[in-house]
C-alpha positions in Angstrom: 1.6 -38.3 -21.1 2.0 -38.0 -24.9 4.8 -36.1 -26.7 2.7 -32.9 -27.1 2.0 -32.8 -23.4 5.6 -33.6 -22.5 6.7 -30.7 -24.8 4.2 -28.3 -23.2 5.3 -29.2 -19.7 9.0 -28.9 -20.6 8.3 -25.4 -22.1 6.7 -24.2 -18.8 9.4 -25.8 -16.7 12.1 -24.2 -18.8 10.5 -20.7 -18.8 9.9 -20.6 -15.0 12.6 -23.0 -13.7 14.3 -20.2 -11.7 11.2 -19.0 -9.9 11.6 -19.9 -6.3 9.6 -19.0 -3.2 12.6 -20.0 -1.1 15.0 -17.6 -2.8 12.2 -15.0 -2.8 11.9 -15.3 0.9 15.7 -15.2 1.4 16.0 -12.0 -0.6 13.2 -10.4 1.5 14.9 -11.5 4.8 18.2 -9.7 3.7 16.3 -6.4 3.6 14.3 -7.3 6.8 17.6 -7.9 8.5 19.0 -4.5 7.3 15.8 -2.8 8.5 16.1 -4.4 11.9 19.8 -3.5 12.4 19.2 0.1 11.3 16.3 0.3 13.8 18.4 -1.1 16.6 21.1 1.3 15.6 18.6 4.2 15.9 17.6 3.0 19.4 21.2 2.9 20.5 21.9 6.3 19.0 19.0 7.9 20.9 20.0 6.4 24.2 23.6 7.3 23.6 22.6 10.9 22.7 20.6 11.2 26.0 23.3 9.5 28.2 26.6 9.0 26.3 28.3 7.3 29.3 25.6 4.6 29.7 25.9 2.8 26.4 28.5 2.4 23.6 26.9 3.3 20.3 28.7 0.9 18.0 27.9 -2.1 20.3 24.6 -2.5 18.5 26.3 -4.3 15.6 26.9 -7.4 17.8 23.2 -7.9 18.1 23.2 -9.2 14.5 23.8 -12.5 16.2 20.1 -12.6 17.0 19.1 -12.4 13.3 18.7 -16.2 12.9 16.3 -16.1 15.8 14.4 -13.2 14.2 14.2 -15.1 10.9 12.6 -18.1 12.6 10.0 -15.9 14.3 9.2 -14.0 11.1 8.9 -17.3 9.2 6.6 -18.8 11.9 4.4 -15.7 11.5 4.0 -16.3 7.7 6.2 -13.4 6.6 8.1 -15.6 4.1 7.9 -15.8 1.2 5.9 -12.7 2.0 3.8 -12.5 -1.2 0.4 -13.7 -0.1 -0.1 -11.2 2.7 -2.4 -8.2 2.7 -0.3 -5.1 3.3 -2.0 -4.2 6.5 -1.6 -7.7 7.8 2.1 -7.6 6.9 2.5 -4.3 8.9 0.7 -5.8 11.9 2.9 -8.9 11.8 6.1 -6.9 11.4 5.1 -4.7 14.4 4.1 -7.6 16.6 7.0 -9.9 15.7 9.7 -7.2 16.0 8.3 -6.2 19.4 8.5 -9.8 20.6 12.0 -10.3 19.1 13.3 -7.1 20.7 11.8 -7.9 24.1 13.3 -11.4 23.8 16.7 -10.0 23.0 16.4 -7.6 26.0 15.5 -10.6 28.3 18.4 -12.6 26.9 20.8 -9.8 27.8 19.8 -10.1 31.5 21.6 -13.5 31.6 25.0 -12.0 30.6 24.8 -8.3 31.8 24.6 -6.7 35.2 21.5 -4.6 36.1 23.5 -1.4 35.6 24.5 -2.4 32.0 21.2 -4.0 31.2 18.8 -1.1 31.7 20.3 1.2 28.9 20.5 -1.7 26.5 16.9 -2.7 27.2 15.8 0.9 26.7 17.7 1.1 23.4 16.1 -2.1 22.1 12.6 -1.0 23.2 13.2 2.4 21.5 14.1 0.5 18.3 10.6 -0.9 18.1 8.7 2.0 16.5 11.5 2.4 14.0 11.2 -1.3 13.1 7.5 -0.9 12.7 8.1 1.8 10.1 11.3 0.6 8.5 10.4 -3.1 8.0 7.4 -2.4 5.6 9.4 0.4 3.8 12.4 -1.9 3.3 10.1 -4.7 2.3 8.7 -2.5 -0.5 12.2 -1.6 -1.6 13.1 -5.3 -1.6 10.2 -6.2 -3.9 11.0 -3.3 -6.3 14.6 -4.6 -6.6 14.1 -8.3 -6.4 11.3 -8.4 -9.1 14.0 -7.6 -11.7 15.4 -11.1 -11.3 14.1 -14.4 -12.7 13.9 -16.2 -9.4 11.5 -13.7 -8.0 7.9 -14.5 -7.2 5.6 -17.6 -7.1 4.1 -19.0 -10.3 0.3 -18.8 -10.5 -2.4 -20.3 -12.7 -5.1 -17.9 -13.8 -8.6 -19.3 -14.2 -10.9 -17.0 -16.2 -13.9 -16.9 -18.5 -13.1 -15.4 -21.9 -11.4 -12.0 -21.6 -12.7 -11.3 -18.1 -9.3 -11.9 -16.4 -7.2 -10.0 -18.9 -7.1 -6.8 -16.9 -5.9 -8.7 -13.8 -3.2 -10.4 -15.9 -2.1 -7.1 -17.4 -1.8 -5.6 -13.9 0.2 -8.6 -12.6 2.6 -8.4 -15.5 2.9 -4.6 -15.2 3.6 -4.9 -11.5 6.0 -7.9 -11.0 6.7 -6.6 -7.5 3.3 -8.1 -6.4 5.1 -11.5 -6.7 2.5 -13.4 -8.7 3.9 -14.7 -12.0 1.1 -15.8 -14.4 2.4 -18.9 -16.2 -0.8 -20.5 -17.5 -4.3 -19.3 -18.3 -7.1 -21.8 -18.0 -10.4 -20.7 -19.6 -13.8 -22.2 -20.1 -14.2 -20.4 -23.4 -13.6 -22.7 -26.3 -13.2 -19.8 -28.7 -10.3 -18.1 -26.7 -7.0 -17.4 -28.4 -4.1 -19.8 -27.7 -2.0 -17.2 -26.0 -2.4 -13.9 -24.2 0.6 -11.6 -23.6 2.9 -14.6 -24.3 1.1 -16.8 -21.7 -0.4 -20.0 -23.0 -4.2 -20.3 -22.8 -5.8 -23.8 -22.4 -9.0 -25.4 -21.4 -9.0 -27.4 -18.3 -8.1 -31.1 -18.7 -6.7 -34.1 -16.8 -3.3 -33.6 -18.5 -3.1 -30.0 -17.3 -3.9 -31.1 -13.8 -0.9 -33.5 -14.0 1.3 -30.7 -15.3 0.3 -28.3 -12.5 0.9 -31.1 -10.0 4.3 -32.0 -11.5 5.4 -28.3 -11.5 4.2 -27.9 -7.9 2.3 -24.7 -8.6 0.7 -23.6 -5.4 -1.3 -20.5 -6.4 -4.5 -20.1 -8.3 -6.1 -16.8 -9.2 -9.8 -17.2 -10.2 -11.4 -14.4 -12.3 -15.1 -15.1 -13.0 -14.5 -18.8 -13.8 -17.7 -20.8 -14.1 -16.4 -24.1 -12.7 -17.1 -25.0 -9.1 -14.5 -23.2 -6.9 -14.2 -26.2 -4.6 -12.8 -28.3 -7.4 -10.1 -25.7 -8.0 -9.4 -25.2 -4.3 -8.5 -28.9 -3.8 -5.6 -28.6 -6.3 -3.8 -25.6 -4.8 -2.4 -24.4 -1.5 -3.6 -20.9 -2.1 -6.6 -19.7 -4.1 -7.4 -16.0 -4.7 -10.8 -15.1 -6.1 -11.1 -11.8 -8.0 -14.7 -10.9 -8.7 -15.6 -8.8 -11.8 -17.4 -6.1 -9.8 -14.7 -4.6 -7.5 -17.2 -2.2 -6.0 -19.4 -5.0 -4.8 -16.5 -6.6 -2.8 -15.2 -3.8 -0.7 -16.9 -5.1 2.5 -14.7 -7.1 4.9 -16.8 -10.2 5.4 -15.8 -12.7 8.1 -17.4 -16.0 8.6 -19.1 -16.4 12.0 -20.7 -19.4 13.7 -24.1 -18.4 15.3 -25.2 -21.4 17.3 -24.3 -23.8 14.5 -25.5 -21.5 11.8 -22.8 -20.2 9.5 -23.0 -16.5 8.4 -20.9 -13.6 7.4 -20.5 -10.4 9.4 -18.8 -7.0 8.7 -17.8 -4.2 11.0 -17.4 -0.4 10.3 -14.6 0.3 12.7 -14.5 4.0 12.0 -17.8 4.3 13.9 -16.3 3.0 17.1 -15.3 5.6 19.8 -12.0 3.8 20.6 -10.9 3.7 17.0 -11.8 7.3 16.4 -10.0 8.4 19.6 -6.9 6.4 18.6 -6.9 7.8 15.1 -7.3 11.4 16.4 -4.6 11.0 19.0 -2.1 9.7 16.4 -3.0 12.7 14.1 -2.2 15.2 16.8 1.0 13.5 17.9 2.3 13.2 14.3 1.6 16.9 13.7 3.6 17.9 16.8 6.4 15.5 16.0 7.0 16.6 12.4 6.4 20.3 13.0 10.1 21.1 13.6 10.8 19.8 10.0 7.6 21.1 8.4 7.9 24.8 9.6 11.3 25.6 7.9 10.2 23.8 4.7 6.9 25.8 4.8 8.9 29.1 5.1 11.0 28.1 2.1 7.8 27.4 0.0 6.2 30.7 1.1 9.3 32.6 0.0 9.4 30.7 -3.3 5.8 31.5 -4.1 6.2 35.2 -3.3 9.4 35.5 -5.4 8.0 33.8 -8.5 4.4 35.0 -8.8 1.9 37.6 -7.6 -0.8 36.7 -5.2 -1.3 35.2 -1.7 0.8 32.3 -0.3 -2.1 30.2 0.7 -5.2 29.0 -1.1 -8.2 27.7 0.7 -10.1 25.2 -1.6 -13.7 24.6 -0.6 -14.3 20.9 -0.2 -17.0 18.6 1.2 -15.9 17.1 4.5 -17.4 14.6 7.0 -21.2 14.5 7.0 -21.4 17.0 4.1 -19.8 19.8 6.1 -18.0 22.4 4.0 -14.3 22.7 4.8 -11.5 24.7 3.4 -8.5 22.5 2.4 -5.5 24.8 2.8 -2.7 24.6 0.2 0.3 26.6 -0.9 -0.9 28.4 -4.0 0.5 26.7 -7.1 -1.7 28.4 -9.7 -1.8 31.9 -11.1 -4.2 34.3 -9.4 -6.7 34.3 -12.3 -7.0 30.5 -12.5 -10.8 30.4 -12.4 -11.1 32.8 -15.4 -8.5 30.7 -17.3 -10.4 27.5 -16.5 -13.6 28.9 -18.0 -11.8 30.0 -21.1 -10.1 26.5 -21.5 -13.4 24.7 -21.1 -15.1 26.9 -23.7 -12.3 26.8 -26.3 -10.6 23.4 -25.9 -13.0 20.3 -26.2 -10.2 17.8 -25.5 -9.3 19.5 -22.2 -13.0 20.0 -21.4 -13.5 16.2 -21.8 -10.5 15.5 -19.5 -11.9 17.9 -16.9 -15.3 16.4 -17.0 -13.9 12.9 -16.5 -11.3 13.6 -13.7 -11.7 17.2 -12.6 -8.0 17.6 -13.4 -5.6 18.3 -16.3 -2.6 16.2 -17.0 -0.7 19.3 -17.9 -2.5 22.2 -16.3 -1.6 25.6 -18.0 -2.8 27.5 -14.9 0.1 26.1 -12.7 3.1 28.4 -12.1 6.7 27.2 -12.6 7.3 27.1 -8.9 3.8 25.6 -8.5 4.8 22.6 -10.7 7.7 22.0 -8.3 5.3 22.1 -5.3 2.9 19.7 -6.9 5.6 17.2 -8.0 7.0 17.1 -4.5 3.5 17.3 -2.9 4.8 20.3 -0.8 1.7 22.3 -1.9 -0.3 20.1 0.6 1.8 20.9 3.7 -0.7 23.5 5.0 -3.3 20.8 5.3 -1.4 19.8 8.5 -3.4 22.6 10.0 -6.6 21.0 8.8 -5.4 17.8 10.4 -4.4 19.5 13.7 -7.8 21.2 13.9 -9.7 18.0 13.2 -11.4 18.8 9.8 -9.0 16.2 8.2 -6.9 13.2 9.1 -3.6 11.9 7.9 -5.3 9.0 6.3 -8.9 8.8 4.9 -10.9 9.3 1.7 -9.7 12.4 -0.2 -12.0 15.4 0.3 -14.0 16.1 -2.8 -15.6 19.2 -4.4 -19.4 19.6 -4.6 -19.2 19.0 -8.3 -17.5 15.6 -7.8 -20.2 14.2 -5.5 -22.4 13.1 -8.4 -19.6 10.7 -9.5 -19.9 8.8 -6.2 -23.6 7.9 -6.7 -25.0 5.7 -4.0 -21.6 5.6 -2.2 -21.6 9.4 -1.6 -23.0 9.3 1.9 -20.9 6.3 2.9 -17.6 8.0 1.8 -18.6 11.2 3.6 -19.4 9.4 6.8 -15.7 9.6 7.9 -13.1 12.3 8.2 -11.4 12.9 4.9 -7.6 12.4 4.7 -4.4 13.9 3.4 -3.6 10.6 1.8 -5.6 7.4 1.2 -5.9 4.2 -0.7 -6.5 5.7 -4.1 -3.6 8.2 -3.8 -1.1 5.4 -3.2 -2.6 3.4 -6.0 -2.0 6.0 -8.7 -2.7 9.4 -7.2 -4.0 11.6 -10.1 -3.9 8.6 -12.5 -6.7 6.8 -10.7 -10.2 7.0 -12.2 -13.4 7.6 -10.2 -14.7 4.1 -10.2 -11.5 2.7 -8.8 -11.2 5.7 -6.4 -14.7 4.9 -5.0 -13.8 1.2 -4.7 -10.6 1.9 -2.8 -12.2 4.5 -0.5 -15.1 2.2 0.5 -12.6 -0.6 1.0 -10.6 1.6 3.4 -13.7 2.6 5.5 -14.9 -1.0 5.9 -11.4 -2.5 6.5 -9.9 0.2 8.6 -7.2 -0.6 11.2 -4.3 1.2 12.6 -2.0 -1.1 10.6 -3.8 -0.1 7.4 -3.1 3.6 8.2 0.6 2.9 8.9 0.9 1.0 5.6 -0.8 3.9 3.7 1.5 6.5 5.3 4.6 4.4 4.5 3.4 3.8 0.9 2.6 7.6 0.6 6.2 8.4 1.3 7.3 5.9 -1.4 4.8 7.3 -4.0 5.9 10.9 -3.2 9.5 10.0 -3.6 8.8 8.4 -7.0 6.7 11.4 -7.9 4.1 9.1 -9.5 0.8 10.5 -10.7 1.4 14.0 -9.3 0.4 16.9 -11.6 
């Protein structure tokens, strides 16, 4: 290797020398352990509350001795370094692994405890499982948000692209370091490309680059519309992620199948299956009943606030298009003045800038029709609490494509009937990806992805991420 090549390799090594998948995984386990112990503590608290004499609440702390065992199980399941997993797969693995670990802990207790002492402990550990299913993904998200501030976070990745086609992906990876992919080198097949992009070196592929990549032990390649044979790239990396230019064309979940020696791809729309629909509906009803003791007092507070700060009714029923083109009323706490429609017509007629914004997204970034208390309701998403009635009565679900107005349907084009084939949701993929900041093209892509890739684990992840987005108040206006 010549001096120029040595210098380039030294620069890359120096810039990313602290990046470590081991330390990344270790930081994630710290938060996982915290989530597990809090979950066990919740289980012990509930059993102690029901039967104070059967179990000592503080005794749950000694079960931290099982954390090394839990770490081994999580590692074997591929949860570390925890970057290359789809969110729904991560939730599924967390739920499955935590269940196995808690059952294993309960069985281990049988060797040292009498039957009388074992039963309440086993019940406490089993009770901890649903909390672990929720807390582990939530704490993992928190871990990523905190850890991404440090230089050791993430795994280095090489970006393969044609011209500027991969620039949007690179911008997103840099803007969201919590994803865990650190772009360190861009390889392009465009000889006219600039030498750097966002302070990342841009090079054409060569033998010396292959040696540098091998020497630096880079394991991840992200391919964005690169013209070279993908098999050649795949042989050089442990992980390869292909990002097609047309995101709408790749929303289908395609799985390779062997049909009598013939290889093909299949896809399944799970939301057309009776079992999936029954499970989803059952969870919707149970969640409504479980959270109602909290929601009702909060709803009363919102109703009083609306009445004290503005004239007009407490509730507002917005006409939307539901499943199979049925018209539904999405109930909300009123956040606008009572003459909102008249004001809208005036704004669209007199303000071309706002008119263009409305035409694009059917929303205003700073809507002058919203009342002061309405702004609070929208920022906290409390204005959507009445939609729990829509969920309970079956016209909506907790998770699904957002219900749209009749005027928005033309934006969906050929995907209109597909998106309307399922029950709309209070939250969904596009809401957690930016809420009001997400454009229609990305919104359609995310909604169609959700329909084709639905699983109970995806719903759980979306609900957890919704809580995170609401707490951050991101994209709400």
